[in-house]
PLY file of the C-alpha trace (Angstrom):
ply
format ascii 1.0
element vertex 76
property float x
property float y
property float z
element edge 75
property int vertex1
property int vertex2
end_header
8.38 -1.93 18.76
4.93 -1.26 17.33
6.51 -0.57 13.70
7.49 -3.93 13.50
3.92 -5.38 13.88
2.39 -3.47 11.14
1.39 -5.16 7.90
3.62 -4.38 4.83
3.88 -5.97 1.58
5.94 -5.28 -1.84
3.74 -4.44 -5.09
5.21 -5.98 -8.23
6.77 -3.60 -10.22
8.02 -4.65 -13.67
10.80 -1.95 -14.42
12.66 -2.35 -11.31
15.70 -0.63 -13.04
13.80 2.60 -13.10
12.57 4.73 -10.12
8.89 4.62 -9.63
7.28 7.98 -10.08
4.11 8.80 -8.15
2.06 8.01 -11.34
3.86 4.50 -11.97
3.39 3.54 -8.30
-0.18 4.50 -8.24
-0.70 2.40 -11.67
1.14 -0.55 -10.20
-0.99 -0.52 -6.90
-4.17 -0.15 -8.87
-3.20 -3.19 -11.00
-2.51 -5.14 -8.03
-5.73 -4.36 -6.31
-7.77 -5.06 -9.53
-6.08 -8.21 -9.91
-6.72 -9.49 -6.18
-10.26 -7.91 -5.98
-9.44 -5.28 -3.59
-11.16 -1.81 -3.27
-8.54 1.02 -3.22
-8.55 4.75 -3.21
-5.55 7.12 -3.23
-6.03 10.23 -0.70
-2.65 11.53 -1.08
0.28 10.93 -3.48
2.17 8.71 -0.81
-1.04 7.20 0.62
-3.41 4.53 -0.59
-6.46 2.99 1.07
-6.82 -0.72 0.41
-10.10 -2.41 1.68
-10.46 0.55 4.30
-6.93 0.26 5.73
-4.61 3.05 5.07
-0.90 2.30 3.80
2.09 4.41 3.40
3.63 4.22 -0.19
7.41 3.78 -0.21
9.10 3.98 -3.45
12.95 3.33 -3.42
15.42 0.57 -3.24
14.26 -2.93 -2.16
16.53 -4.23 0.43
18.65 -7.32 -0.81
17.83 -6.86 -4.54
21.16 -5.44 -5.71
19.92 -2.05 -6.26
16.54 -2.64 -7.91
13.62 -0.22 -7.22
10.28 -1.30 -5.75
6.92 -0.28 -4.21
6.00 -1.22 -0.59
2.81 -0.38 0.90
3.09 -0.18 4.89
0.11 0.00 7.16
-0.22 3.31 9.12
0 1
1 2
2 3
3 4
4 5
5 6
6 7
7 8
8 9
9 10
10 11
11 12
12 13
13 14
14 15
15 16
16 17
17 18
18 19
19 20
20 21
21 22
22 23
23 24
24 25
25 26
26 27
27 28
28 29
29 30
30 31
31 32
32 33
33 34
34 35
35 36
36 37
37 38
38 39
39 40
40 41
41 42
42 43
43 44
44 45
45 46
46 47
47 48
48 49
49 50
50 51
51 52
52 53
53 54
54 55
55 56
56 57
57 58
58 59
59 60
60 61
61 62
62 63
63 64
64 65
65 66
66 67
67 68
68 69
69 70
70 71
71 72
72 73
73 74
74 75
């Protein structure tokens, strides 16, 4: 039940037909944060801290997108 209440958002990923590597995911998240004025850091490959909140980074299929890949950040 608590997992459903955690904040999650998709980060814009332009080349959605190509699986996002760790580096590409971090670049997309960096760009998203800079455009929106958020502070960020990457303590691990699949983890990002945005405005002092820690998020898990999911790199994979977007549900309902007909096979496109995406990058999702979900609050830990």
